[in-house]
N, C-alpha and C positions, 0 to 999 in steps of 0.2 A: 660454728653456725652461719650456713649461708641462707640468701638471700637473693629473692630472683630479681633478676631486670624486668620490664612492663612486658617486653617480648616472651618471656617466659624462656631466657635462657639464660642458668645459674651462671651468678658472679663469683666465682670464690674470692676474688680481691674486695669486697666493699670492706667486709671491714677492717682492713686494712690502708685505703686509699680514700673513700669518701667520709667527708662527715659533717654534718649539718645540726641546726636548731631546728624545734617542731615548735612553732610561735603562736598552735593552736589546736590544743586537743580538751579533753573532756576524764583525763583520770579520776576526778571528782565526781564521775557519775558514777551509780549505782554498776552499772556492765563491767565495773572495775573493781568494785568493794573488795572482793574477796580477793585478787590478784593483783594489784598495782603495782606493787613493789616489783613480782616478779617480771612484770610488764615492763616499768623503768629500768629493769636489770637488763633484759632483750634490749631495750632500745641504747641503752647503754652501751653495749657490746658491739650494736650494731656500728657503730662511728659516731652516735648520737651526744651531743654535749648539754646542750639545756632541752627543758620541756618548761613551755606555757601551758597552764592550767586557765582554763576559761568559764568564767558563772555565767548560768543562763538565767539565773533568780535569785534572792537574797543567800537560800540555803545552796545552792552550790556554789556559790561567792564565797560562804564562809569557808566550805571545803579546800576550794582551791587555796585560800591566805594559809589554813592549817597547814598543807601540803607544803606549801613553798615556805612555810616555815619548821619544819621537819627533815627537810634534803637539800642541800647544798645546791643543785644543779636545777631543784625547783623555782619557778615564778611563776606570779597568778594574774591575771585581769581579771574584775568584779564588774557586773554589771547586771541589765534586765533585758533579754530579748525578747524581740518585737513579739514573739509568740508568747508570750507570759505576761505580754501588757495589762490583759484583763483580770490580771489574777493577781495584782497591786491594789488595794484601796489609796485613789487616788489623795485620800487627806490621811491618809498612814504614815509611821515614819521608816517606811523602806527607802526614801533618798539619803535619809541619814543614817540607817544600816550600812548604805552604801558607802558611804561619803567615810563613812568611821572606819572601814574595810579597807577602801581604797586608801588609808593613810597609814596603812601597816609596811611593816619591810616588806622588799619584795614584788608589792604591786606594781605594777608599770604599766596598765594601760584601763580605759575605763570601756569594758565590752564585753558581752558581742551587744550591741544596740546598735537600731536601727529601723528598717522596716520591712516587712513581707507580704506582698499578697497572694500566697500560695494557698490553698487550702488542703491542709492540713484534715487527715480521718479523723484524728483525736480532739481535731478545737477550732475547726474550718479554719477562718477569717477573721483574726483578731479584729476589731472595727478600727479602721484608718485612724479617726481623731483621737484614738486615747492611743496608739502605736506611737503618733505623732507627738502627743504630750509629754510619754512616758521618754521618748530618742531627745526631744528638745532640754528635757529638766538633766537628762545624763550630761547630752553637749554643755550646759551651761555649769554642771559640777565637774567636768573635766578642764575646763574654763578656768574655777577657780582655782584648780588643786595642781592645775599644768600639769598634766599627764594629756598622751596621745590617746587618739577613740582606736578603739576593732570595730568596725561597721560590718552588717549582715547585712545582705542585700537578697531580696528573691521576689523577683517580677517588680522590685519597685525602684529602678533606678532612676526614673523622672521626681517623684515624689523627694528623694532620699538629696539627689543636687539639689532641690528647689531649698529642701530645708537645712543645708549646708552654707548654700549661696546667702542663706539669711542671717544664717549666726560665723556668715566669714570673717568678723572681725572678733570673732572670739576663737578662732584656730589659732591653734599654734602653728610657727613658722613650719615645723614636720606635724603635721595636724592628726598622723593617723595609717592605719589601712585598711584595707577592702580585705576583708575575709571569705576565703574562698568565691575569688572572681567570677563575674559571669554577665553577658550584657553582649553588648555589638562594640565593633573597634570605635566609635563616635563616643558613647558610653567610657570607653577607657579615657580617654583623650581629655575629656572632661575629669576625670578623676586624678590625674596623672597633673591635669592645670592646678589642679586644687591643692597639689603637694602631696598627695597621699603615695603610699606606696603598694602594693600590689602581693596575697596569697594566692597562691596555686597548691591544692589539694592532687590526691591520689583519681578524682574524677577527673584531671586533666589526660589520662590513659584511657580515659572508655573513647570507642569512636562513635562515630554520629553525634546528633543532636541531642542537647540534654529536652526534655517537655519543656515549650513557651519560647524557647533559645534558638536564634540565628545564624551564632556564629559561636562555632570549635571553639573551645577551651585553648587544642593547638594556636588555632588563629592569634589570638590572646596573646598567646606566649612571648609569639614571633616580633607581636604588638608592640609587647613590654618592653620597656630599655633592661636590661639584666641588672643595673644599679639601683631597681625601681622597686625590684621582686625579690618577696622573702615566701618560705615554702613551708607547709601545714599538713595534718593530716585529719583534723578533727575528729579522732579515735573518740569513741568506739563506729563514726562513721566512715560513710567514705573509701575504702579499702580499693584500693587499686587492682589494677588486672597485675599478677594474675591471681589477688587472693578476694576479688570482687565476690559481694555473701555473705566474708566472714566479717566478723569482728574485727576494726583496724586496729592498729598501736603504733606508737610516735615511733617503732623502730622501719615501718616503712614510707617515712618519710626521705630516707637513703632511697628510697624508688620514685620516689616522685624527682628527686635530685636529679637519677639516672637519665626520668623521661626528658627534663628539662633540660639537659646538657644532650640529648639527641634532636629536642625539635631547635635550638639553639647552634646546635653544630661545634661547639666547644666541648672541652672535654669536665667529667666532672669536678675535677681539681681547681679548676678557674672559675665552673659554677659559682663551688664551697666558697671559694676566698671571697669571692664578692657581694653573695649573700651574706656572710655570717657578718662582714663588716654592715651590710646594711639594715639588721638587724641588732647591731652596738649602734650603731647613728636611730634608730628608731627608738629603739625601747634601754636604749644606756646599760645592757648586759652583755 
């Protein structure tokens, strides 16, 4: 099976030369309920060695943990996404459920958690006060369990940095990673100064600026030290060029790898070797 480079040129050597770990995808979502095993096989055939499925609420976190228990090369991250912050009752036992899931084998972080000021068609913008309360409860849980954070940020970088700095004493020495990095170079510097790693996805291959952004992802990749980068797909979302608009799959993290190698001017093998070490340092896998 062949996979395309970001520029559309088919690379018949991908299967044999490039390996990568997808540190953020959602095979635990309904988009994959009928064929997640086939999707996983395509990823492993393409050179993906490990897949981390990420929860966005209690139900999808449970599914991520179940998949990790059933497959040797699957891992899980559990948490409540800011988009779902208004769907948990603050007086309920949701945080206890997340804690119990986080104690399961092969759970490597708390996420994806954070803040989001984007107006989604299905949900609008969740009340920021509610988002912050849910975010902070999960930061505290991560501190309690000594797990890193996987952070979601959409147009909320200022608020997230304020919250993280407020909780700085609760962060691990390696506090976690920012999923699907966005923002400007100054924001990136603050993220790196706090000790976080940075995740890049298939949208890095898109030309131009995303709505509301002032800096291209290509420029952020160039500004991020290689020893702080990890790669992800966010499947089923953010398919890279040339598959934009189609359901994304973990196999496409190889395309992101190739794009980063082109952007950095380094070989895919050199990029791969460093990033796999980064994942080991960050998540212990």
